C-alpha positions as CSV (number, residue, x, y, z in Angstrom):
1,M,7.6,13.4,-23.6
2,N,3.6,14.3,-24.6
3,Q,2.1,10.5,-24.1
4,K,-1.4,9.7,-24.2
5,A,-3.4,8.1,-22.0
6,T,-4.7,4.7,-24.3
7,P,-3.7,1.3,-22.9
8,T,-0.7,-0.5,-24.1
9,K,0.7,-4.5,-24.4
10,R,1.9,-4.6,-20.9
11,S,3.5,-7.0,-19.0
12,R,1.8,-9.6,-16.4
13,L,3.7,-8.1,-13.6
14,D,2.9,-4.1,-14.9
15,T,-1.0,-5.6,-14.6
16,L,-0.7,-6.7,-11.4
17,F,0.6,-3.7,-10.1
18,L,-2.2,-1.5,-12.4
19,A,-4.7,-3.9,-10.1
20,Y,-3.0,-2.8,-7.3
21,F,-2.6,0.8,-8.0
22,I,-6.5,1.0,-8.4
23,S,-7.7,-0.7,-5.7
24,H,-4.9,0.3,-4.0
25,I,-7.4,4.4,-4.2
26,P,-10.6,3.3,-2.9
27,I,-9.1,1.5,-0.3
28,T,-7.1,4.2,1.3
29,L,-9.9,7.3,1.1
30,C,-12.5,4.5,2.8
31,V,-10.5,2.2,5.3
32,D,-6.8,3.3,5.5
33,L,-7.8,7.0,7.0
34,Q,-10.7,6.1,9.1
35,P,-8.2,6.4,11.5
36,L,-7.1,9.8,11.5
37,I,-10.7,11.3,10.9
38,P,-13.3,12.0,14.1
39,T,-15.4,8.7,14.1
40,G,-18.6,11.6,13.6
41,S,-17.1,12.4,10.3
42,V,-17.5,8.4,8.9
43,P,-20.0,8.4,6.5
44,R,-22.4,5.2,8.2
45,P,-21.6,2.3,5.5
46,L,-17.9,3.0,6.1
47,L,-18.6,2.7,9.5
48,V,-19.9,-0.5,9.2
49,L,-16.8,-2.1,7.4
50,N,-14.9,-0.5,9.7
51,D,-17.1,-2.8,12.3
52,V,-16.2,-5.6,10.7
53,L,-12.5,-4.9,10.4
54,T,-12.1,-4.6,14.4
55,R,-14.8,-5.9,15.6
56,Q,-15.3,-9.1,13.7
57,L,-11.9,-9.6,12.0
58,R,-10.2,-7.5,15.6
59,D,-8.5,-5.7,13.3
60,P,-5.7,-3.6,15.6
61,F,-5.0,-0.8,13.8
62,M,-7.9,0.4,12.1
63,V,-9.6,1.4,15.6
64,L,-11.2,4.5,15.6
65,G,-10.4,7.6,18.1
66,N,-8.4,6.9,20.9
67,S,-7.1,3.8,21.3
68,S,-6.5,3.2,25.6
69,S,-5.4,-0.6,24.8
70,S,-2.5,0.6,23.1
71,D,0.1,3.4,21.6
72,L,-1.0,3.2,17.9
73,T,0.9,6.8,17.3
74,W,3.3,5.4,14.7
75,F,0.7,3.2,13.0
76,R,-1.2,6.6,11.8
77,S,2.2,8.5,10.7
78,L,2.6,5.9,8.5
79,L,-1.9,6.3,7.4
80,A,-0.4,10.0,7.3
81,C,2.3,9.4,5.3
82,E,0.2,6.7,3.1
83,L,-2.9,10.3,2.7
84,V,-0.4,12.6,2.0
85,L,2.9,10.6,-0.3
86,Q,1.3,7.6,-0.9
87,L,-2.2,8.5,-2.1
88,P,-0.9,11.1,-4.6
89,F,1.1,8.8,-6.1
90,F,-1.2,6.1,-7.0
91,F,-2.5,9.1,-9.8
92,Y,0.5,9.0,-11.2
93,A,0.8,5.2,-11.2
94,V,-2.0,4.2,-12.5
95,W,-1.3,6.4,-15.4
96,A,2.7,5.6,-15.8
97,L,1.5,1.6,-15.7
98,W,-1.9,2.4,-17.8
99,V,0.5,3.9,-20.9
100,S,3.1,1.5,-20.2
101,S,5.9,5.1,-19.6
102,P,9.3,3.9,-19.4
103,R,10.1,6.1,-16.3
104,R,7.6,4.6,-14.3
105,H,10.5,2.1,-13.0
106,L,12.5,4.2,-10.9
107,P,9.0,6.2,-8.9
108,L,7.8,2.1,-8.4
109,L,11.2,1.3,-7.4
110,V,11.0,4.2,-4.4
111,Y,7.6,3.2,-3.8
112,G,7.8,-0.2,-3.5
113,A,10.9,0.1,-1.0
114,H,8.9,2.7,1.0
115,V,5.5,0.6,1.9
116,S,7.6,-2.8,1.9
117,T,9.8,-0.5,5.1
118,T,6.3,0.6,6.5
119,M,4.8,-3.0,6.4
120,A,7.7,-4.7,8.1
121,P,6.5,-3.3,11.7
122,I,2.7,-3.8,11.2
123,L,3.6,-7.7,10.4
124,G,6.1,-7.8,12.7
125,M,2.8,-6.5,15.5
126,L,0.5,-8.6,14.4
127,L,2.6,-12.1,14.0
128,F,5.2,-11.4,17.7
129,G,3.9,-7.9,18.8
130,N,2.2,-7.6,22.4
131,I,-1.2,-8.0,21.5
132,D,-4.2,-9.8,22.6
133,R,-4.7,-12.4,19.5
134,S,-5.1,-15.5,18.6
135,C,-2.5,-17.5,16.8
136,H,-5.7,-17.7,13.9
137,E,-6.7,-14.1,14.5
138,R,-3.1,-13.1,13.9
139,M,-2.6,-15.5,10.6
140,L,-5.7,-14.0,9.5
141,L,-4.8,-10.8,10.0
142,A,-1.6,-10.7,8.4
143,S,-2.6,-12.9,5.1
144,M,-5.1,-9.4,4.9
145,Y,-1.8,-7.4,5.3
146,V,0.8,-9.4,3.5
147,P,-0.2,-8.8,0.4
148,Y,0.8,-5.1,0.9
149,L,4.6,-6.3,1.6
150,L,4.4,-9.0,-1.4
151,I,3.4,-6.4,-3.9
152,P,5.5,-4.1,-3.7
153,L,9.1,-6.2,-2.8
154,A,7.9,-7.6,-6.7
155,M,7.9,-4.5,-7.8
156,V,11.2,-3.6,-6.2
157,C,12.8,-6.5,-8.1
158,V,11.4,-6.2,-11.3
159,S,11.6,-2.0,-11.1
160,Y,15.5,-3.1,-10.2
161,S,16.2,-4.8,-12.9
162,R,14.7,-2.3,-15.0
163,C,16.2,0.3,-13.7
164,A,20.1,-1.3,-13.9
165,S,18.9,-2.9,-17.5
166,M,18.2,1.2,-18.9
167,I,21.3,2.1,-17.1
168,S,24.4,-0.5,-18.2
169,A,22.9,0.0,-22.1
170,K,23.3,3.2,-21.5
171,L,26.6,2.9,-20.0
172,K,27.6,0.6,-23.0
173,S,26.6,3.2,-25.8
174,Q,29.0,5.3,-24.6
């Protein structure tokens, strides 16, 4: 099926999902992947942004280099998955949502389930983990991360509903 990349009428949720993926590409490249690369390779403006995250907002996950305060290997492995699995998918998702591809629902369901699952330990660590943060700091950090749980969860719900409807319609037509 050959679909041209032209905008079509889309639901409000699909518009939200499209904005999520469009915004997530530069966020992944400029922010999320910084802990995976040597500090000396990070451009100066991005180091300033990282400084805001780690010193001012006290984000325990985005510390560059080796953190002696805690073992962040588990978090960095999630970032590696974001680079290898999610970042390429973001481009597909932008296209599929832009053209309202009928084949977008199952990949969005899988993506949403994957990301929702990865967000659970991150939010768990922020809210209940043994990190030296005040309640206010924990809530502020959690509020920055929670959209990356809620939007993928919405993708799961919407995509599951649409997949189930398509399967049901197909079974009825047989």
